C-alpha positions in Angstrom: 18.1 5.6 10.5 17.0 1.7 10.1 14.1 3.3 8.1 16.7 5.1 5.6 19.1 2.0 5.1 15.8 0.3 4.0 14.4 2.9 1.5 17.5 3.0 -0.3 17.9 -0.8 -0.1 14.4 -1.0 -2.0 15.3 1.8 -4.2 18.6 -0.2 -5.6 16.8 -3.6 -5.7 14.2 -1.8 -8.0 17.1 0.1 -10.3 18.6 -3.6 -10.3 15.4 -4.9 -11.6 14.8 -2.4 -14.0 18.6 -2.7 -15.6 18.4 -6.5 -15.8 15.0 -6.1 -17.5 16.3 -3.6 -20.0 19.4 -6.1 -20.2 17.2 -9.7 -20.9 14.9 -7.5 -23.3 17.7 -6.6 -25.7 17.2 -2.7 -24.9 20.6 -2.5 -23.8 23.6 -4.8 -24.0 24.0 -7.0 -21.0 27.7 -5.1 -20.5 25.8 -2.2 -19.5 23.4 -3.5 -17.1 25.4 -2.4 -14.4 26.1 1.3 -15.4 22.5 1.7 -16.5 21.7 -0.2 -12.7 23.7 2.7 -11.0 22.3 5.6 -13.6 19.1 4.6 -12.5 19.6 4.1 -8.7 20.9 7.9 -8.6 17.8 8.9 -10.6 15.5 6.9 -8.1 17.3 8.7 -5.2 17.1 12.2 -6.7 12.9 11.5 -7.3 12.8 10.6 -3.4 14.4 13.9 -2.9 12.1 15.8 -5.1 9.2 13.9 -3.3 10.0 15.6 0.3 8.4 19.0 -0.2 5.2 17.9 -1.3 5.0 15.6 1.4 5.8 18.5 3.7 3.3 20.7 1.3 0.6 17.5 1.9 1.1 17.7 5.8 0.4 21.6 5.5 4.5 22.0 7.0 5.4 24.5 3.5 3.6 26.5 1.3 3.0 25.1 -2.5 5.0 27.9 -4.2 8.1 26.7 -2.1 7.6 23.1 -2.6 7.4 23.5 -6.8 11.0 25.9 -6.3 12.6 23.5 -4.2 11.4 20.7 -6.6 13.0 23.1 -9.7 15.8 23.7 -7.5 16.8 20.1 -7.1 15.8 18.9 -10.9 18.4 21.9 -11.9 20.8 20.8 -9.6 20.9 17.3 -11.0 19.8 18.1 -14.6 16.7 15.7 -14.0 14.2 16.3 -16.8 10.3 15.5 -15.9 
């Protein structure tokens, strides 16, 4: 559980840094930094989920075809594009 919390914290910090950089560079208005931060955080979590079946495939715990199907299902479920 501690490892999970640490990874989530890392993703939250990364999302904050990316959103803050966009704001400071003028790419987005500073008033939208918080909203973009949450969107980036959610996106990072989804991509972490997509990595799981490939990690399992690397360890020979899962067939490659199944890993690809899981990836597509997760992307479809969350509306994420490659």
